[in-house]
N, C-alpha and C positions, 0 to 999 in steps of 0.2 A: 504494500500500500504506500502511496506517496507520503502520507503522514509519517510512517515508520522510517522511510528513507530520509526525510528532512530531519527527523529526530536524531537518526544515526549520524547525519552529516554535520550537526550542530557542533561548532568549535573546530571543525576540520576543513573549513572552506578554503583556507590558504593552500593547503596541500592538494585539495581537489581541483582548484582552479589552475594550479601549476601543472598538475598531471593531465587534466582533461581539456583545459582551454589553452594550455601552452603559455600561460602568462608568467613572465619573470617575477621574481620576488619584489623588485622595485615597484612594479605596478600593483602590488598588493599591500601598499603602505598608505598611511593616512596623511597624504600630502597632495597638493594640487599638481596634476601632471596630465599628459595626453591620455585621452580616453581610448581604451582598446576596442570599444564597440563602434564609435562614430569618428574617431580620429581628432576630436577637438583638442586644441593645444594644451590648455591648462584648466579645463572645467571639470576634471574627474578626480575623485579620491576614493580610497577604499578604507573604511574604518572598522568593518567587521563587528559592528555593534551587537552585543548580546550573542556573539558567536554565530550569527546567521548569515555571514558573508555580506553584510550591508555595504553598499557603495552609493555614490551620488555623482550625477553628471548634469550640469546646467543645460546641456544641449540636447541629449538624447534620453535622459533618464525619465523615470515615472511611467505610469500606465499608458499615457498618450504619447510617449516619446518626445515630449516638448520640454523636458527638464524635470528633474526630481530624483528620487531614490529608488532602490530596488534591493533584492536579496541576492545571495550567491547563485541560486538556481536561475534567476533572471539574467544575471551576467553571463552565466554559462550558455543559456539559450541564445543570447544575442551574439556572443562572440563566435559560437560554433554554428549558429543558424539552425538549432535543433528545436523540435517541438518539445512541449513540457514532458510528454510521455517518454520521448527518446532521451531527454536529459536525465530523467529519473532512472531510466534503465542503465545508463552509463554510470551514474553515481552509484547505483546499486551494485553494479559489477565491480567498480573500483573499490568500494568498501567491503566487498566480499560478503554480501548478504544473501541469504537463501531462505525460502519460505519454510516455516515450521508446519506442524500438523494442523494448525488453526487457520492457515492461509495468511498469517502475518509473517514478518521477516525477522530472522535472528542473525547475528554476525557469524561469519565463518572464519576460522583461523586462516590467516594469509601466510603465504610463503615468505621466507626471509629475503627472497629475491624480488619482492614487489617493489617496482620502481616508482619514483614520485616525480621524475622530471620529464616524462613523455607527454605525448599528445593523446587525443581521445582514441579509445579503442574502437575497432571496427568489428562488425559482425563476423564471427568465425564460421568456417565451413564445416567444423566438426560439431556434432550435437553434444550437448552436455556441458559446454563451456560458458553458457550465458551467465552463470552466477560466480564464475571464478575471477579473482583479482587479475590485473593485467600488468605485464612487465614491458618496459620499453626495449624494443629490439636495438641492436647495435649496427653500425655501418660496417659491412664486411671489409677485410683487407682487399686491396686492389688485385693481389695475386691469388685470391682464394679460388679454389677449384669449384665447379658447380656441384651442388649437393647430389647425392644419389637418389634415385626414384624410390619413394616409399612403397610399401606393399599396397597394391591396388591402384597405384598411379600409372598413367599411360604416357604422359608427356609433361614437359615443364618449360617455362619461359622466364626469362630474366627481365625484371623491371629495373630501369636505370634512371638516374637523375639527368638533368639537361646536359651535363657535360659528358655523359656516357658511363659514369661510374656505376657499378652494380649496387643495388640496394637490397633486394629480396627476390625470391623465386616463387612462382605460382605453379603448383603441380596439379594436374587434372586427374581426377579419380574416375575409375570406371563407374558408369551409372549402376545403381543398385536395382532392386526389384521395383522400386517406385519410378525408375527412369529419370529421376532428378539428377542434375549435374552436381558434382562435389568438387571442392577446391581445398588445397592445403597451402598455407603460408610457410615457406621455408625461410626463416630469418636467422641472422647471425646472433648467437647468444652464448655467453660464457666460453668464447674462443672457438666455436664451431657452429655448423648448421644445426639448428634445433630440430629434433624430431617430435612433432606434435603427437600427443598421446592422451587418451581419456584419463590416464593416471596422473597427468600433470596437475599440480595444485594451482596453476595459473594459466592464463592465456597470453600470447605474445604476438598476435598478428601485427602486420605493419599498420601504423596508425593512419586514420583518415585526416585530411584528404590525401589519397594515395596518388602517386604519379601515374601518368598514362603509359600504356604500352606503346612504344615507338616515340617517346618524348624526345630523345636526342635528335631525331630526324627533323622535328619541327623547327628547332633552332637553326639547323644547318640549311634548311630550305624555306626561308621566311616568305617567299613569294609564291610557293607552290600551293595549289588547292589541296584541301584536306578531305580524306574519305574516312568516315567512322564506321566500323563494322562491329559485330558481336563476336568476341572471343579472339584469343591470341592466334589460334590456328587459322582462323578465317583471315585475320590481318596479314599473316605471312603469305597466304595464298593470294590475297587481293593485291599485295605489294608487287607481286610478279605480273598480275594482270593489268595494273594501272601504275606503270613506272613514273608517270608524270605527277602523281599524287603522293602526298604523305599519308600513309595509311596507319591508323591508330585504333586502339581498343582500350578497354578498361578492365580492372580486376573484378572477379567474383560475380559476373553475370548481371542479368537485367535488374535485379533488385538492389544493386550496389551503385547505381548511377550517381546518386547524391554523395557517395563517399569518394568519388574521384575528383581530382583537381583539374578543372576545365579551364582555368585561367590562362594557360599558355595559348589557347585557341582564340583569345580575345581579338576581335576585329578581322578574323580570317574568313574566307569563303569555305563553307563546310557542306559536304554532302553526306547524308545519313543513309546507310544501306542495311536495313533490318533483315534478319532471317525470315524465311517464308512461313511465319506463324503469327498468331495474335499477340502472344507476349512480346515478341520482337518488335512488332509495329508499335505496340503500346509504349515500350521502353524508349523507342526512338522519338516518339511524339513528346514524351516527357523531356528527353534530352534536347529536343528542339527549343523548348521553352527556356531551358537553362542556358543554352548557347546564345539565344537572342538577347538574353540579359547581359551577355558578354559583348554585345555589338556584332555578333557574327551574322553573315548572310547565309541562311540555312536553306538547303533543298533536301527533299525526301525522295528516295527511290521506292516505288511500289511494285514489288515482284508480282508477276501474274498469278492468278488464283490456281492455274493448272499445274504449278510446280509442286513437287512432293512436300508434305508437311515438314517444316524444319530445314528446308533446303537453304544453303548458304554458298558464298563464293568459293569455299573450299571444295564444293561439289561441282563447280563449273568447269567444263572441258572446253575452254575458249582460248583463242589467241588474244593478245592485247588489243588488236584491232576489233575483234568481235566483242570483247568486253566493253570497249568504248562505244560501240554501236548500241549494245543493250542498255548501257547507262543512259544514253540520250533517249531511247525509246521508253524506258520505264520511269524516267524522271518526271515528277509532278510537284506542283506547289502544295503546301500544306492546306487542307480544308479549313474553312473559317472556324468551325467549332473545335478544331484541334490545334489551332495556332496559339501563340503565346498570349499572355495577358496584355490588356490594353495598349501597350506600346510606349509607355513613358521611358523605357530603357533603350528603345531603338532611337538612334539619333534622328531618323527621319520623322519620328512621331512625337518628339519632344516639342514643347512650346518654346520657340526661339525668341530672341529679343529683336532680331532684325530679319531673320530668314522666315520661310514659310513653314507651315505644318499642315498635314493633310486634314481637310475638313470632312472627309468621308469616313469610312468605316475602319480606318487604321490599317489598311493594307491587308485585309483578309482576317484580321483579328476579330474576336467576338465583340470587343469593345475597345475604346480608346480612353486612356487615363488623361484627363485634361489638366489636372492640378488641384490645388486646394485654395480655399478662401475662408479664413477664419476657422470655424469649427467644423467645416464640411469639406468634402471632396467631390469633384465633378467628373462624370464619366459620360462618354457618348457611345450608345449602343450601336454596334455595327448591324444589328438585325432590325431595329426599329428606327434608327437614325435620330433618336431624341436624346437630349441631355438629361441625365439623372443626377440629382443632388442628394448625397447621402451624408448625414451627420455621422460623427464617429460612432455613436451608439447604434446607428442603423446599419452597420456593416454585419448583418446577420444573414443566415441562410435564406430567409424569405426574400430579402432584397437582392442578394447577390445572384440568385438564380434568374433574376430579371436581366442581369448583365450577360450571363453566359449559361449555357445548359449545364445541368448537373454533371453530365459526363465530362465536361471540361474541367470542373473542379476536382472530380474524382481522379482524373488523370494526373493533374499537376500537384494535388495536395492529398494524397491518399492517407487514410488512417485505418485503424482496425474497425472503426464504426462507420466508415464511409468517406467523409471529408473532414479534414482538420480545419475547421472554420476559423479558429484563432490564428492559425498560420496564414490563412487567406487574408484576414483583416490586417494582420501585421504587414504582409507583403504589399497589399494595396496602399496602406498608409505610407510605406517607404516610397512606393512609386509616385504617389501624389507629391511627396516632398521633393523627389527628384525632378518631377515635371515643373515645379515652381508654382508661383501664385497664378491663379486663374481668375480673371475679371469677367463676371457675367456679361459685361458690355460686349464681349467678343461674340456672344450668341446672336445670330441674325435669323429673323423669321422671314415671312413671305414679303414679296415686293421687289422693287428694283434697287440695286446697290451698285456702288462704285468700288471695285475690288482691285486695288493695286494697279490702277491705270486701265482697267477694262470694265465694261458694263456687265452686269450679271442680273438675271431675272430668276427669283426664287418662287417657284409655283407650288410649294408645299411638299410634293413628292419627287420633284426633279428641279435641276438647275439648268438654265438656258444661258449659254455664253456664245460669243461669236463663232466658236469652233463647233458648236452643236449642243445637244442635250446630255445631261448626266443624271442618272438616278441619284437620289439624295443619299443612298447607302453606298454609292460607289466612291472610292477614294478620290478626293479633289484637293489640289494644292491651294491652300489659302491660310492666312493667319487667323481667319475668322471661322466660326463654327456655324454652319448652316443647318438648323434643326428641322427635322421632319415635322410637318404640320398638315392640317387638312388641305386637300388638293384644290388648287385654283385652275379653272379652265385655261386662263391666259389667252393670248392672241392665237395660239395654234399655228397652223400652216397657212392662214389666210394671207392674201396679198395686201401689203400695206397701202394705205390711202395715198393717192397722188395729191399734188398741190391743188389741182383743179377740183378734185372730189372733196378736199378738205374745205374748200371755199364755202360750201353750203352750210357747214357747221358755224363758220364765222358769220355768215349772212343771217342765219336764224337767231344767233345770240344778239346781234345788233337790232333785231326787229322787236325785241321786248321793249315795253314803254319805260325807258330809264329816265331818271331825273337828270343824270349826267351821262352824255353819250359814251364817254370812255368806259363806262361800267360794262358794256358788252365785251369789249376787248379784254378787260381784266377777268371777267367770268370765263372766257375762253382760255385765257392763260392758266387760270387755276385748274380748270378741268383737264387740260392737256398734261399739266405737271403732276396732278394727283397720283396717278399710277406709278410714277417714277420718283416720288418724293424722297425716297431713301438715298437716291444718288445725287441729290442736290446739296450745295453748300449752304443755301438759305431756303427755308420753307415758309412762304407767305400764306396768310389766311385771309378769308373774305367773310363778310357778314351781309347776308341778303335781307333787306328790310322792305317793308311796304304794307299798306293797309289791306283790309279784307277786300278780295276781288281784284287785287293788283296783278296777280299772276305768279306769286311765289310757289304755289303748289304745282303749277304747270311746269315751271322751270325745274323743280326737283324731280318730279315723277316722270316727266315726259322728255326731259332733256339731259339732266345730270345723271340720273340713275341708269338709263339704257347705255349711255356712253362710257360710264365707269365699269359697268358689269359687276363681276364678283370681286373686284379689287376694293370697293368701298366698304366702309363699316357704317351702315345707316343706324342712327339712334334718334330718339325723340323724347319729348315730354320731360319727365322728372328723372332722367338718367343722371347719375352722379359721376363725379370725377374718378372715384375709385373703380366704378364699373367700366368706364371707358378705358382707364389705364390698364386694368387687368384683362380686358378684352383685346386690346392692342398687343399686350405682352411685348414680344420682340419683333413684331411685324412693322413694316413701313408702308402703311396703307392710308388713304385719305379718310377722314371722318366727316360724315354728312349729318349734321345735327338739326333736325326740324323742331319747330315749336320751342325754340330756345328763349322762352319768355322769362322775365324776372320781375313780376308784379309784386308778389309778397316777399317779406323778409327772408323766409327759408329759400325761396327761389333765387333771390339775389345772392345769398351765400353759396348756394349750389353752383350758380353760373360763374361766380368768381373763382371757384375751384376749377371749373372747366377752362376758364381763361388762363389760370396759372399753369395748367397743363399745356395749353397751346403755346404759352409764352416760352417755356423751356424747350418745346419741340422745334422752335424756329431755327435755331442755330445748330450746325453740325458739331460745333465745339462746346455746346452747352453742357452744363454739369448734369450728372445723373441724379434722378430722384431717389431718395432713400426713405424707405418706409419701415418702421419698426413693427414688432409683433409681440404679443404677450409672452411668447417663449424666449424673448431676448434676441431673436435672430433678425437680421436686417435684410430687407429685400431691396434690390437695386433695379431701377427702371431707367431706360434711356429712350424717350419717346421721339420718333422721327416721322410724325404724321403731319399732314396739312389738314386744317379744319375749315369747313364751310358751315356757318351757323345761319339759321333762318328764323326770323321773328318779326313782330310788328315794330318793335323798338330795340335798340341795342343796349347792352349793359356795359359798354366801354367807358370806364371811369379814369383809369390811369393812363398816363402818356405812353407808358411802355406797351400797353395793349392797343392804343389808337395807332401807334406806328407799326404794329404788326398785323392789323386787320384793315383791309380795304372795304369801306362801307359801300355796298351796291344797293342803291335805293330806287325802288319802282315808283313811278308817278301815281298819284291818286286817280283812280279810274273816273271819278266824278268830274275831273277837269276836262274830259273829252265828251263830245256829244254822244248820246247813246247809239245812234245809227253808225257813227264813225267807229265807235268802240266795237260794236258787234261785227262790222265788216272786217275790222283789223283781226279780231280773234278768229273769225271764220277762215280767213286766209292762213293765219298762223297755225291753226289746228290742222288744216289740210297738209301743210308742209311738214309739221312735226310727225304726222302719221306716215307720210310718204317717205321721208328721208331718215329720221332718227330711229335707229333700231339697235338691238344688241349686236347684230352682225357688223353694223357700221362702227360700233364701239370697239369691237375686236380688231377691226382693221385700223382704227385710230390708234389703239394701244400698240399694235405692231409697228406702226409708223414711228410713234414716239420712242419706243424702246430702241429701235434701230438708229434713232437720231440722238441718243443720250450724249455721246461725245460732242456733237455739234451744239446741243442745247447747253451743255456746261460751258462751252466757250462763249456762246451767245449770252449766257447769263453774266459773264464778266464784262462783256462789251456794253450791254444795256445797263448794268449796275453802275458803271462809271459815268455813262451819259445821264442817267437819272439822278445820281448824286450831285452832279454839277447843276442840273436843272432845279432840283429842290433845295440845293445847298445843305444837304443832310445825307450822311452815309446810310443812316437807318432807313430813310425813305428811298434811297437809291437801291438798297437791298430789296426792299419790299416791292416797289413798283417796277424796278428793273428786271427782277426775276419773273414777274407775271408777264411783262412784255416779251421776255425771251420765250416763254411758253407759247404766247400768241404768234410770235414770229415763226415758230417751227411749223405752223400750218400754212404759212405763206411762202416758205423757202426751205431748201435742203442744205443751204450753205450758211456759214457764219456771217453775220452782217458786219459791214465796216462801221467804224465809229461814226461816220457821217450818216449812214443809213439809220443807225440807232437813234441819233439825235433828231433826225427828221421824223421818225415814227413817234417819238415823245412829243415833239413840237406840234404835231398835227392834232393833238388832243388838248382839251381844256382841263387843267388839273387844279383849278383854283379851289374848288370845294374840297379836294383831297388835301391840299396844302393847309387850308384853314382848319381842317379837323385835327391836324397834328402840329401846327406851327406854335401853339402855346405850350410853354413848358409846364411842368407840374406846379412849380412855385407860383407862376402867373395864374394858373387856373385855381389854385388854392385861395389866393387873395381875392380873385374875382368872385369865388363862391361866397366868401365872407361879405364883400361889398354889395353883392346883389341880393343879399338876404333882406326881406322886408321886416320892419319893426312897427309896432303900434305905439304911438307917442301920445300920452295924455296931455291935452291942452286945457285951457281954462274951462271950457264948457263942453268939450267933446274930445274924442280920440281920433287921430289921423294916422295913416300908414305911409311910411317913407322907407326907402332902402337905406342900408347902412352907408352906402356910397353917397347918397344925397345928404345924409346927416353929416358926414365927414366934410362935404363941400361947404355946408352952412357954417359948421364950427371953424373950419380953416380960414374962411374969408370974413368971419365976424359979421355975417349977413343974416337976414331972416326972410322967410317967405311970408305969405299972408297969415299963416297959422303958427309957425314954429320959429322961435328965436335961436340965435347962435348959442346962448347959454343953455336953453332947453335941449338943443341938439347935443351939446357936450355932455350933459347929465345922462341923456339916454344912451350915449355911447359908453360912458363910464360903467353903467350897469351891465353892459355886455362884455366888459373887459377891454375896452378901447379908450385911448386917451390921445388928445391932440397936444403936441409940443412942437409947433412949427419950427423947422420945416420937416418934422417927422410925425408919423402916426405910430403910436405905441400899441402893440398887440400883446395881451397877456399870454404867458406860456401855459397857464393852467385854468383859465376861466371856464366855468361850467357852461355859460351861454355859448361860448365859441365851440366847445365840444359838441353842444346840441346842434349848432348850425352845420358842423362838419360830420355829423353822426353817420350819414349815408355815403360818405366819401372815403377815399383811400388815406385821408390825412386826419382821421378822427383821433388818432393817438400820435402825438409828436409833430403837430403842425409847425412848431417853432423851428425845428430843424429844416423843414422845407422852406419856410419864409426867409430864413437866413441866406438862401441862395439868391434872393433878389438883389439887384445891383444897389450897392450902398447900404444894405441892411446890416445892422449891428446889434449886439446884445446890450440890454439895459437892465438895471435893477439893483435892489428892489424898487418897484414903482408903486405908489399909492394911487388907486383908482377911486377918486372922490365920488361919494354917492353910492358906490357899490360895496364899500366896507371891505375891500381886499387890498392886500399888498403882495405882489408877486413879481417875479422876473418877467421881462418882456423883450420883444423884438421891435427895434426902431426901424421903420420903413420910410424912406424919403417920399414925401408927397409927390415929387416929380415923377416917381415910378408909377404912382397910381393914376 
């Protein structure tokens, strides 16, 4: 039992770790030094507190490998990469424990030859040695003759170090009645080749990790391809058949793969040739996973099914030329469900800092390890194409079988009960650390994207690039991760619209009854850019307004919706910001929001949330949205959508929103005679039914996607021209980008600077300039000055705006009802005071807070007002008649 083993090991961990982990005495002292597990320079110490082998590492210690302590068994497991059961068995063997009649363990007397300076023992080929203590073999003399064959042995092979010096011999035993292979380790001990016997009070096999058979040839031929076969006899035969290869094998058969030292193969091209049986293939698949961790390029030979069971290259009657031909015929890539884990260890699958990484399924692997972020690791399933986020506590069998089939885990992490899930979790965690930090911003959903200088269209289950289509689960080189999502029809194979055919779309947009004629062009620009919004540097938004019967519904239902097809996210009514954000997820699709009214206070708050979402979606370089959760985990969102909102009136209050939304206003239908209105809509209805359809929308999207490179260049040209026209870079981004979208319907080539300036000059932009030309501080003081007040006169009350009262008090004048003194008293009660040439505005007056309660400046208006030219801080200031003394902002009257 593990408890008995730990009890017996208490107080002996220094000896155990020296013998089994190969740690020198200096690494088992209580001082800061390099860590034997992670290699940290000075973060490790061994204090053996309470005799339990206690140690501490700031870098890799603790349960989560993020820093902390552990016990002797933990250190042994990490240094030797053993499972808990294997570590217990080795400690049990070292201590000489054997079970008593009750199933518990009792110590066994050890031989005086029990060494303490060796490495971990390996499984012996002789039965009955599992509970015997282990002795460290010696290196034989260079001139030592080979050992004699033991009784029952049929052949032997020498294992050497990289320089060619002999280390030990493996003798092959005749198969017994069970037919199982047997091996003897002939090691140098006490001045001669030791003869293993059941009567030995110890075992002395060569310690793991053992050298490979054929190791010297690896160093002598560093550029040669490597061929790995099962068994030394097969390796000798294969070396004659494949003289251009370095042929190697390992000791003790298929169950001892993990006990061999495969490090010398690091980075080499390796071909695996199993025997023609199921155990051989299973062993080679496990070996493939280990070798890929060493950066090897691995290929697998699949012998035909008609070969005799157990056939190997020693049975082949071929010439070298025939052997090479069979190798090419039988070579095949590893199947996806038998390849290595995720791919973080493969240089091509790591997340690079400047290079690319595959966005597909990880080169045939069942999943790709993307990295870690905080308390979670990220994986991309090669079967589903979706990204899975697993917290540390979620690395359990239930979740891991969603990454790879159970057979995959059973092959790579076998245990007596099926799968060693603790080893799986530990390995996955190490792979996540090796892959590095993963930012969820790298995940891209559906829509059009600009990927390292090329356009890309993500349609849910496939990617469309200029070279053709890729299934989402097919490996694709990109630093981004394109996640599988519900399928979009996309443009398909339809013929893109020509310039002449696109003209009808522009014509119909201009025929709606706009208050400002340029609105038709801006609507067309938004509609063209919507499906490719993810590929733009700036994403402009529009707000469609108009009274009942003005045609808003017709524009949305019969014009916008058919042309956008399934690319748009349509919402309406009381939809919240959270619902829109979570529906968009990682997609880059336009949002069409109908009935975006904000009449009641809850509606106003809800719409401000929608506007804040649209605000951060405008810029490609905008910061990510971070949302917390009750569990303490943070969700990151980077919205890349363009918004179209439709309502009777807008809810644009802040200057930041006004400069990001183009207000498209429809004229009041009552302004036109009824007969003229009916004739106009009859003609427009007919053309909408005749021309606007989903098929036309698919052809329009096909045209737009094909022109993404041109549109991005046109965006820069129009943005510069619009910035000069509006004398504002923000308005240049907004209206220049919309004009670039409209331009793509008129031409297939990038406009010149002169053409862009002419397009902008031919429209009347006065109303758009007026809606955004006032700064926040100017609109804040205007909101205060335009607020009406009731002033009590001698016999009645009259209403005046604050601005009118300021004028009366400033000029010491009076009108027919209010004197300058009465005006000053009324202002003081509001937190306003005249000190020519300044107007003092209280920083904290409740009346001002009430005036600004529905605005963006309800809290902290003093900070905004200080931006006005010449404004300065004052205080404390007494406001006579109001009974308050507060700090204030002094605003020059000339500014007002």
